[in-house]
MIDRENGU-97325 format. One record per atom (N, C-alpha, C): residue in one letter; x, y, z. Coordinates in steps of 0.05 Angstrom, whole numbers, plus 5000, padded with zeros to 4 digits. Example, Ala and Ser with C-alpha at 12.3 -4.5 7.8 and 13.67 -1.06 7.14 Angstrom:
a526448865156;a524649105156;a526449345156;s525749555142;s527349795143;s525850015157;
// end
This chain:
m828831006796;m827831096822;m826530866837;r824930706823;r823530476835;r825630276845;c827730226829;c829830036837;c831230126862;r831730386864;r833030496888;r831230456912;a828630516910;a826830486932;a826730196941;i826630006921;i826529726928;i829129646942;l831429736932;l833929676944;l834129776973;i833230026977;i833330137004;i831429977023;f829029927014;f827129777030;f828129497036;g829229367015;g830329097018;g832729087038;l834529277035;l836829287053;l836029337081;s834029517085;s833129567113;s831729317124;l830429167107;l829128917116;l831228717124;v833228677108;v835428487115;v836828577140;w837528837142;w838828937166;w837128887190;l834528947188;l832728907210;l832728617220;l832628437201;l832528157208;l835128067222;l837428157210;l839928077221;l840628217247;a840228477248;a840828627273;a838928557295;g836428487288;g834428417309;g834828137320;g836727987309;g837227717319;g835027527311;a833527597291;a831227427283;a831927227261;a834327257249;a835027077227;a836226817238;h834426657250;h835426407262;h834026167251;a833026187227;a831725957214;a833925747209;q833225497208;q835125277206;q836925297181;d835925397159;d837525407135;d839025677132;g838925837153;g840326097152;g838726317139;q836526247127;q834726447114;q832526517134;p831626767133;p829326837150;p826826677142;s825226617162;s822726477157;s820626667144;e818526547134;e816426707122;e815326907143;y814926827168;y813827007188;y815827207198;q818327157197;q820327357203;q820327577182;i820027497157;i819827697135;i817327857139;k815027727144;k812527877147;k812628067171;a813927977193;a814328147216;a815928397209;a818028357194;a819628587186;a818028777168;f816428667150;f814628837134;f812728997151;i811528867171;i809629017188;i811029247202;y813429207212;y815029417224;y815429647203;n816229577179;n816729777158;n814129917150;f811829777150;f809329907143;f808830137162;a809430097187;a809030317207;a810730557201;k813030517189;k814730737182;k813830887157;f812230757140;f811430877114;f808430937113;v807130947136;v804331027137;v804031257156;q802431457148;q801931687166;q799031667176;w798731677203;w796131667215;w795131957219;p792531997219;p791432257225;p792232337254;a792632597258;a793532697284;a791732607307;k789132587302;k787232507323;k787632217333;s788832047316;s789131777325;s792031707334;l793831907333;l796531867342;l796731917372;p798231747386;p798631797415;p800432037419;p800432147443;p802432357449;p805232267444;d807132457441;d809932387437;d810832177456;d812431997447;d813731777462;d811731577474;s809131597468;s807231387475;s807431167453;p806730927460;p807130707441;p805230707417;l806230617395;l804530537372;l803930247376;v801430177375;v800629897382;v800129737357;i801429507355;i800929317334;i799329087347;g796829057338;g795128847349;g795128607332;i794628377344;i794328127329;i791628007338;l789927987318;l787227887323;l787127597312;g786427417330;g786327127322;g788926987329;e789326757316;e791726597321;e794226757314;n796326737330;n798826887325;n800826707310;p801026747283;p802926577268;p805826667271;f806226907284;f808927007287;f810426887310;h809026787330;h810226697355;h811826927366;d814426907370;d815927127381;d817227307360;d817027237334;d818427377313;d817727677312;l815127737314;l814328027313;l815428177337;n815328047361;n816528177385;n819428227381;h820828027370;h823728057365;h824328287347;i822828307325;i823328517305;i822928797316;v820828837332;v820129107341;v821429177368;s822528987382;s823729037408;s825829257407;g825229467423;g827129697424;g826929887401;k825229827381;k824929997358;k822830217362;k823230447349;k821430667350;k820730757322;v818330877320;v817531007295;v816731287303;d818231487293;d817731767301;d817531797331;e819431697345;e819631717374;e817531557390;h815831407375;h813931237388;h815030947390;p815330837414;p816130557416;p813930387406;l814630157395;l812629967384;l812029747405;v809529687408;v808729467426;v806829277411;i807029027418;i805328817406;i803228747427;k800728737418;k798528677436;k796628477423;p796228247436;p794128067425;p791428187432;v789628177413;v786828267417;v784928047410;r782628057423;r780627847419;r778227937402;t777728197401;t775428297386;t776128537370;a774428607350;a774928847335;a774629097352;l772829087372;l772529307390;l775129357405;e776329147415;e778929177429;e781129267410;a780929197384;a782929277364;a782729577357;t780629707365;t780429997358;t782530157373;n783830037393;n786030167408;n788730117395;c788729987372;c791229927358;c791730127335;h794130147326;h794730317303;h795030137278;t796129907282;t796329697261;t795129447272;l793529307256;l792329057264;l792828837244;f794228627253;f794528397236;f792128217242;i790528157221;i788227987224;i788927707214;s789127517232;s789927247225;s787927117207;a788926927191;a787126777173;a785026617189;s785526567214;s783526437231;s780926597234;e781126857227;e778827037230;e777227067204;k777926927183;k776626957157;k773526947159;p772426757174;p769426747175;p768227007186;r769727147203;r768627387216;r769627647202;l771127627180;l772427857168;l770428087161;p768228027149;p766328257143;p765528417168;v764928277189;v764128407214;v766528557226;i768928447225;i771328577236;i771828837221;l771828827195;l772329067179;l770229277183;k767729187186;k765529377191;k765929507218;d766629357239;d767029467265;d769429657267;l771329627248;l773729807248;l773330057232;k771130087219;k770630327203;k770730577220;g772130777210;g772431037225;g774431037247;t776130827249;t778030817271;t780930877263;s781530907238;s784330957228;s786230737236;v785330487238;v787030257243;v787930137216;l790630117213;l791729997189;l791329697191;t789829577172;t789229297173;t791129147154;v792228927165;v794128757150;v793328467154;s793528307132;s792828027135;s794427867113;e793927607113;e795027437093;e792927257080;m790427317086;m788327147075;m787527227047;d786827027031;d786027077003;d783727277002;g783927466984;g781727656979;g781527877000;f783527907017;f783328107039;f783028387029;t784628477010;t784428757001;t781828786985;e781028586971;e778528606955;e776128626974;a776328526999;a774228537018;a774228797034;g776228967029;g776329227044;g778629247063;g780329037065;g782729057081;g784829237067;m786829327081;m788729517070;m791229397059;i792529217073;i795029097063;i794828787065;n795328657043;n795128367043;n797728237034;f798828067051;f801127907043;f800327697023;v802027667002;v801527456982;v804127316977;r804027066969;r806326916961;r806626936930;e809026996922;e809626996893;e812026806890;g811426556884;g813526356884;g814426316913;t816926356918;t818026326945;t818226596959;k817426806946;k817727076957;k815127166971;v815427326992;v813227447006;v812927726994;r810627786984;r810128056972;r807528156986;f806628396977;f804128506989;f802728676969;r800028686973;r798328866958;r797229076977;i796629306966;i795529526983;i792929616970;n790929636987;n788429766979;n788530056990;n789730226974;n790130506982;n787530656986;e785530576971;e782930706975;e781730657003;a782030407012;a781030337039;a782630487060;a785230507056;a786930657075;a786130947076;a785831067053;a785131357051;a782431407064;k780531227061;k777831267074;k778131277104;e780131157115;e780631157144;e782531387153;g783231557134;g784931787140;g787931717141;l788631477131;l791431397131;l792731477104;k795131577106;k796631647082;k798931457078;v798831297057;v800931097051;v803031237034;s805531217042;s807731337027;s807831226998;s808431406980;s808631326952;s810931116949;k812931136966;k815130936965;k814030656971;l812230626990;l811130376997;l809230286975;l807630466964;l805830396942;l807330296918;m809730406912;m811330316889;m812230026893;l812629946918;l813629666923;l811429466922;a808929556925;a806629366926;a806129246899;l805029006900;l804128876875;l801629026866;r801229016840;r798729136829;r796328966838;p794029096841;p791628946849;p791028726830;a790028496840;a789128276823;a786728356807;n786728276782;n784428346765;n782328126766;
// end
């Protein structure tokens, strides 16, 4: 069952990269940030937000980027024209945690590491799915953390932090996540 879920997730990731026109890295392989962008899109498909934080039908689901944008146009490319449960996806740069409370998913750039405790504190009670790539992110209370495993991009999930914010992470996504670091 786990192999099937991994295969389906992997195939949808590859299709997304190729169909979205984002597979344009020089060596023919998607770049690290193209892969991360595709993961962020898929996270939105496998997370359920509480009804109070969802916009009305066909209103956008907002993916915010706090701090330096390592994706450049890759995230825009991946989500362009895509929907999650009839909600179009939009990318929005944000400057503060207060501004990020209007997002559904928030990528917190590594440039924000010095401010991370304050950012996570300011996001408490907002049902914003937090994603980052900085060391120790899930241990600090973040929800999804990208990690490198050799040449592969993987992720860890702090399901307890997500549940505290009223987010329900699909068991399919949880099965694909790396186990928490000990």
